[in-house]
N, C-alpha and C positions, 0 to 999 in steps of 0.2 A: 587726339583725346588729352586733355590736361593731365599732368603728372598725377595731381590729387585724384582724379577720378580712376586713372589706371591703378592707383595704390588701392583705392576702394575696391575695385573690381576684382584685384588680386586676393584681397582678404576675403572678398565673399566667396571666391571659387575655393580658396584654401579650407574655409569653414564647409563649404558643402563637401569636399572631400573627406574631411575628418567625420562628418556625420554619416556618410555613406560607407567609410571603413567600420565605423561603430555598428551600423546597420547589418552589414554584410558579415562581419566576423568578430567585432569586439565584444559584443555581448555574449558570445558563446564559448569564448576562451575560458579555462579554469574549470573548478567545480563549484556548483551551486548547492548550498545546504538548504534543504527544505524541510518544514515541519509535517509529520504524517499524523493525521487525525481522522476522524470520520464523524458524520452528522449523527443526531439522535437515532437510535434504531426504532424500526417500526414495532409497534406494540403487538406482542403475541397474545393471542386470546385463550388458545387451548393449552395453558401452561401444564408441565409434567412436573413430577417430584422425583427427588433422588440425590445422591451426592456423586460429583463428577471430580475427578482429578485431572487436571491439565498438565501435561508435560511440556518443557519448552519446545517449541517448534524447532525443526531443522532447515536451514537454507541450503537448498539444493541447486540454486543457480548457478551457472557458470561464472557469472561475475558477482561475487558476494560484496565487491567493494562499493558498488554504484547501484543506483536504482533508476538510471535513465541516461539519455544522449541529449546534448544540446547540438544544434546546427546552425550554421550561417544561412544567409539568404539564397546560397545555391544547393543546400542540402548536405554540405559536408560537416561531418562531425568534427566540432573543434574543442568539445568540453564534455563534462559529465555533470549528473545530478546525483547527490547522495543524502543520506540521512544528516540530522544535525550532528555535531561533534558529540562522540560518547554514546549516540543512540545506536543500539542493535536492531535491525530489522526483526530478527527472528524473536526477541524479547517483546518487541512492540506488538508484533501480531498475535503472540501467545496471549498477552493480556487482552487485546481487542477480541479474539475469538472467545475468551473466557466470557467475556461481557455478552456475547452472543448466547452462549450456552445458560448464562444466567437469566437473560431475557426469555429464554424458552421454560424458565420456572426452576431449574435445577440449583441446588446449592453447589457452588463452584469454588474449587480450591486450586492454586496453581502450586505445583510441586517446589519443595522448598520452604514453603512458608510454614509457620508455627502451626496454623489451624489444620494444616492438610494432614498431619499425624495423629489427629485427635478425634477423627469420624471414621465410620466404616464407609469405604468407597464402593460404589456400584459399579463404575466403570472407569477407565483411564482413557483419556482423549489426548492424542498427539496429532502433530501435524507436519508436512513437507510442503515448504514454500518452493512451488515450481516456476512460477513467474510473478514478478512484481516489478514492472517496467514501464517507463515513460519514454516516449520518443515525439518528434514535432518535425512538421514540415508544412507550412501552410494551415495545419490543424495541429492541435495538440491531442495526444491519446495516451491512454493507460490502460495496461491488462494486468489483472490479478488472477493467478491459479494457485490454489492450496488443496493437497491431498489431505483428507482427514480420516483417522481410524478410531474406533472405540474398541478397547482391550479388555479382556476379562482381568481383573486386578490380582487374581491368584494364579491362573495358568497363561497369562498373557496371550492366550488365544484372541484372534481377530474375531470380534463381534459384528462390526459394521464398518463400511469404507464408504467413502464420497469423494468425488473430484469436483470441486467448485470453482467455477471460472465467471469472470465478470469483466467487462471493459467500458469505458467511457472515451468520448471524443468530443472536444469542444473547438471552435473557431479560434484560431491564434491570432492575438492583436499585436503585443510587442514583445512576446517573450519574457514576461515579467514573472518573477518568482511566485506571485500570487496566482498566477495562472496554471502553473505546475501544480502548487498545493491544491487548487479547486479541483482539477481533474482526478488528482490520486485521491482525494476525500470522497469525490463521487463514486469512482470505480470501487474503493475499499468499502464504502457504505453498502453498495449492492451485494458484494461478496459477503459481508456481516449479516445482512437482512435475509439472504437467502440460508446462510448457516444457521441463523435461529429458527427458521421454518423448519429445516432438516431436522434439527434437534427436538423440537416439538412434535415431529411426526410421530404416528403410531408405529412406524418401522422402526425408528431408531428405540424409541421407548420400550417396544416389545423384546429387543435384544437384551435389555438390561434384566428384564423379568424372567428369562429363560433359565 
């Protein structure tokens, strides 16, 4: 084989090794920061009325620093997925679930805002984030679980409780950030739509009027 051909062959081999290394592990190393948002919520027709105060949710997950794993082509965990810099998951989900309560028809106020202290509150809603996690291997999937409670604003007695769970899985193509954000967005939207229906239910509304 001529020397030039051997040199070209060696370069092609080196390029193949580099590409394989990137596929197997390179793309999974480190922490990827993703944007967490949701799709427009389903419209609730049987809207209710009242004033709801939403307390900031509490993150009860074991790993509160990350929201998912990244794996290489062999399934080994080599990296993590996290929220955007400076974004707290509990603050974000508090705001999103407040939107679900608002879609159910209620006037909704987040604790600590100026408006929250100017109205008579019918109930306080709080939440515990039990699971908010993404993982991948051939597919990419995301699980959401949030425990919601409604409390009497005076006695703090529990009026209502609900454990909401949702999940979503999609075919994994190249492990791009957009794929992670898409599956999170779809899983979270399911949970928020479910929450809006629960808040608009006669069961929930009846606890406020007792």
